[in-house]
Backbone bond lengths (Angstrom), bond angles and torsions (degrees), N, CA, C in turn:
res aa  C-N    CA-C-N  psi(-1)  N-CA   C-N-CA  omega(-1)  CA-C   N-CA-C  phi
1 M - - - 1.435 - - 1.522 112.86 -
2 P 1.318 117.79 -38.93 1.454 116.39 178.82 1.527 112.40 -60.77
3 R 1.308 116.58 -29.66 1.455 118.23 178.06 1.518 110.69 -68.90
4 I 1.283 116.23 -39.03 1.460 119.68 179.67 1.524 108.98 -66.02
5 K 1.347 117.03 -39.22 1.461 120.22 177.61 1.532 110.22 -62.14
6 S 1.298 116.88 -45.11 1.465 121.06 179.49 1.514 110.51 -62.29
7 F 1.372 113.27 -40.37 1.464 117.13 179.72 1.527 110.30 -62.59
8 F 1.343 116.88 -45.31 1.468 120.34 179.83 1.534 111.56 -66.38
9 W 1.340 115.65 -38.06 1.466 118.36 175.54 1.532 110.38 -61.79
10 G 1.289 117.23 -44.77 1.468 121.66 178.17 1.512 111.37 -62.94
11 L 1.338 115.83 -42.07 1.458 120.67 177.90 1.521 110.41 -64.34
12 G 1.310 117.17 -40.21 1.473 121.89 178.04 1.523 111.25 -64.20
13 V 1.319 116.04 -44.08 1.468 119.99 178.99 1.516 109.71 -64.12
14 A 1.322 117.37 -42.17 1.466 121.38 178.96 1.521 110.14 -62.34
15 A 1.338 116.56 -44.40 1.462 120.09 178.78 1.519 110.46 -63.65
16 L 1.311 116.38 -42.82 1.459 120.89 178.76 1.532 110.33 -62.59
17 A 1.331 116.29 -43.23 1.465 120.53 178.76 1.522 109.86 -64.17
18 F 1.331 116.40 -41.27 1.458 120.95 179.65 1.529 110.82 -61.21
19 I 1.317 115.77 -37.57 1.460 120.83 179.95 1.530 110.28 -77.97
20 M 1.322 116.12 -40.53 1.459 120.01 -172.23 1.531 113.48 -80.62
21 V 1.334 118.51 -31.64 1.472 120.25 -176.44 1.525 110.94 -59.74
22 P 1.328 121.43 -47.98 1.465 119.04 177.71 1.534 112.23 -61.51
23 K 1.349 115.75 -39.55 1.463 118.62 177.71 1.526 109.99 -64.92
24 F 1.340 115.77 -40.88 1.456 119.63 179.15 1.530 110.19 -63.47
25 K 1.329 115.69 -40.86 1.469 119.15 177.99 1.519 110.39 -61.01
26 K 1.328 116.11 -43.34 1.466 120.42 -180.00 1.534 110.56 -64.55
27 M 1.342 116.21 -39.25 1.468 119.69 -178.95 1.532 110.39 -75.20
28 A 1.301 116.98 -34.83 1.469 120.27 -176.02 1.520 111.71 -76.93
29 R 1.313 117.75 -30.17 1.470 120.99 -176.57 1.531 112.29 -56.61
30 P 1.337 121.22 -49.76 1.463 119.67 178.86 1.529 112.57 -61.53
31 V 1.345 114.86 -35.81 1.460 118.15 179.36 1.527 109.83 -66.36
32 I 1.311 116.71 -43.26 1.469 120.87 179.01 1.530 110.39 -65.40
33 V 1.333 116.65 -44.83 1.463 120.32 179.03 1.533 110.12 -61.26
34 K 1.313 115.57 -43.35 1.466 119.53 179.06 1.529 110.66 -63.45
35 G 1.323 116.82 -41.09 1.468 121.00 178.23 1.515 112.20 -63.35
36 V 1.338 116.34 -44.17 1.464 120.70 178.57 1.529 109.58 -65.56
37 S 1.333 116.61 -43.19 1.470 119.86 177.94 1.524 111.01 -61.06
38 G 1.321 115.51 -40.70 1.466 119.80 177.63 1.519 111.61 -62.98
39 A 1.336 116.73 -41.63 1.466 120.70 179.12 1.524 110.27 -64.85
40 I 1.324 116.59 -41.43 1.471 120.95 177.82 1.524 109.83 -64.07
41 G 1.338 115.90 -42.78 1.466 120.20 178.16 1.524 111.87 -61.74
42 L 1.337 116.79 -41.73 1.462 120.55 177.91 1.526 111.07 -64.22
43 A 1.330 116.37 -41.37 1.462 119.71 178.56 1.528 110.36 -62.79
44 K 1.334 115.94 -42.14 1.469 120.42 178.92 1.529 110.28 -63.49
45 K 1.326 116.30 -45.20 1.468 120.85 178.98 1.525 110.27 -61.71
46 G 1.324 116.29 -39.56 1.468 120.70 177.63 1.519 111.56 -61.89
47 R 1.337 116.70 -43.40 1.474 120.55 177.19 1.518 110.69 -62.22
48 E 1.341 116.83 -41.28 1.472 120.48 179.24 1.531 110.96 -62.55
49 V 1.324 116.20 -42.51 1.466 120.27 179.93 1.530 110.04 -63.43
50 V 1.333 116.07 -42.73 1.468 119.58 179.16 1.527 110.26 -64.03
51 E 1.330 117.41 -42.44 1.467 121.01 179.06 1.524 111.24 -64.04
52 E 1.334 117.62 -40.70 1.463 121.01 177.12 1.526 110.33 -61.86
53 Y 1.335 116.40 -41.85 1.462 120.29 178.61 1.527 110.23 -62.53
54 K 1.339 116.34 -44.51 1.465 120.12 178.98 1.519 110.72 -62.59
55 D 1.339 117.38 -42.00 1.471 120.91 178.95 1.525 110.96 -62.16
56 R 1.337 116.56 -44.61 1.472 119.55 178.69 1.525 110.44 -62.62
57 R 1.321 116.12 -39.62 1.466 120.15 179.72 1.526 110.67 -65.43
58 R 1.341 116.97 -44.18 1.474 120.48 177.32 1.522 110.60 -61.85
59 E 1.334 116.73 -42.22 1.467 120.89 179.41 1.528 110.34 -62.61
60 K 1.320 116.44 -41.25 1.464 120.51 178.67 1.528 110.11 -63.75
61 E 1.334 116.78 -42.00 1.463 120.34 178.33 1.526 110.56 -63.06
62 R 1.345 116.48 -43.38 1.469 120.12 177.90 1.520 110.70 -61.63
63 F 1.326 116.87 -42.76 1.456 120.89 179.04 1.523 110.46 -61.88
64 T 1.335 116.00 -43.65 1.466 120.56 179.18 1.524 110.38 -62.61
65 Q 1.338 116.71 -42.96 1.462 120.27 178.85 1.525 110.71 -64.68
66 N 1.334 116.53 -41.97 1.462 120.01 178.79 1.526 110.90 -64.32
67 A 1.329 116.06 -40.13 1.461 119.89 178.78 1.520 109.98 -64.47
68 A 1.336 115.80 -41.35 1.465 119.66 179.22 1.528 109.79 -64.79
69 T 1.336 116.57 -41.26 1.462 120.63 178.46 1.521 109.83 -64.43
70 T 1.322 117.24 -42.76 1.463 121.38 178.91 1.520 110.38 -63.13
71 D 1.335 116.98 -44.50 1.463 120.78 177.96 1.527 110.47 -62.46
72 R 1.315 116.29 -42.02 1.464 120.81 179.46 1.520 110.00 -64.37
73 D 1.325 117.06 -44.20 1.468 120.94 178.48 1.519 110.86 -61.87
74 A 1.326 116.61 -41.44 1.467 120.42 178.85 1.523 110.01 -64.44
75 A 1.337 116.83 -40.84 1.465 120.61 179.72 1.527 110.35 -65.08
76 I 1.329 116.92 -41.80 1.467 121.15 178.62 1.520 109.78 -63.06
77 E 1.315 116.39 -44.15 1.464 120.68 179.27 1.528 110.88 -61.75
78 Q 1.320 116.68 -41.37 1.466 120.73 178.96 1.528 110.09 -64.82
79 I 1.317 116.92 -42.75 1.468 120.40 179.12 1.524 110.31 -63.15
80 Q 1.321 116.83 -42.11 1.462 120.16 178.47 1.528 110.48 -62.46
81 Q 1.325 116.66 -41.95 1.471 120.70 178.34 1.528 110.09 -61.98
82 E 1.328 116.96 -44.35 1.468 120.92 178.55 1.530 110.60 -63.25
83 E 1.324 116.46 -37.36 1.471 120.50 178.49 1.530 110.16 -63.79
84 I 1.326 116.69 -43.11 1.476 121.12 178.32 1.524 109.93 -61.72
85 E 1.337 116.48 -44.43 1.468 120.05 178.96 1.528 111.06 -62.56
86 A 1.338 116.69 -41.60 1.464 120.44 179.39 1.532 110.25 -64.01
87 L 1.326 117.41 -41.58 1.472 120.68 178.39 1.526 111.06 -63.43
88 N 1.328 116.74 -39.20 1.474 120.15 177.30 1.527 110.88 -63.58
89 E 1.325 116.66 -41.62 1.469 119.99 178.28 1.530 110.45 -63.93
90 I 1.322 116.43 -40.21 1.472 120.42 178.06 1.524 110.16 -61.87
91 K 1.330 117.01 -43.14 1.464 120.55 178.14 1.530 110.77 -60.79
92 E 1.330 115.99 -43.40 1.465 119.98 178.32 1.525 110.83 -61.71
93 L 1.334 116.46 -43.09 1.467 119.81 178.53 1.529 111.24 -63.05
94 K 1.331 117.36 -41.08 1.470 120.85 177.84 1.521 110.30 -61.48
95 N 1.336 115.60 -43.27 1.465 119.33 178.49 1.526 110.76 -62.17
96 M 1.343 116.03 -42.07 1.455 120.41 -179.51 1.536 109.48 -64.46
97 I 1.332 116.95 -42.86 1.465 120.95 178.75 1.521 110.05 -62.23
98 S 1.324 116.04 -41.49 1.474 119.37 178.89 1.523 110.53 -62.32
99 R 1.327 117.43 -42.81 1.465 120.58 178.82 1.530 111.30 -64.64
100 L 1.344 115.95 -43.42 1.459 119.16 178.47 1.527 111.08 -62.95
101 Q 1.309 115.26 -40.84 1.460 118.66 178.82 1.534 110.42 -64.44
102 A 1.316 116.14 -38.49 1.467 119.69 177.71 1.519 110.11 -64.36
103 E 1.336 118.05 -41.38 1.461 121.57 178.32 1.532 110.44 -64.10
104 I 1.346 115.53 -42.89 1.468 119.38 179.09 1.532 110.03 -61.09
105 N 1.302 115.98 -43.13 1.471 119.81 179.39 1.523 110.07 -64.28
106 E 1.311 116.86 -37.50 1.467 121.44 178.08 1.522 110.83 -63.64
107 I 1.345 115.06 -45.02 1.459 119.85 179.46 1.529 110.20 -63.73
108 K 1.319 117.21 -42.46 1.457 121.53 177.61 1.534 110.35 -60.33
109 Q 1.299 114.93 -42.73 1.454 120.96 -179.87 1.533 110.06 -61.97
110 K 1.305 116.69 -42.71 1.463 121.17 179.86 1.529 109.86 -64.82
111 N 1.335 116.91 -41.55 1.448 121.46 -179.49 1.541 111.03 -66.62
112 Q 1.267 117.04 -34.16 1.458 120.26 179.09 1.526 110.59 -73.50
113 D 1.331 115.72 -32.45 1.458 120.16 179.76 1.538 110.18 -71.99
114 K 1.237 120.97 -23.13 1.477 122.40 -176.29 1.458 110.64 -79.94
């Protein structure tokens, strides 16, 4: 008799499994689909975050390059301004030398006339 009981228990479990497996498949499918969709969504979000980071990094590099270009342009402009000022001073010195030379020649002329 115990064998018959075991047989019926096994048959009952098999019948229950036969009935429950399709139901379990139906119940598990949405959970699996949702899990896969969630994983895909996380991967997509991860790619977006990485792209945003890359964009911010590129923007920072562009800003740094623009700042360097602006600083370089300002330095060039300052050097050009200093060059113009130096040339003006040289012109003034040349004029002063010319006047002094004219005065010296005048004095020499006066000394020769005496």
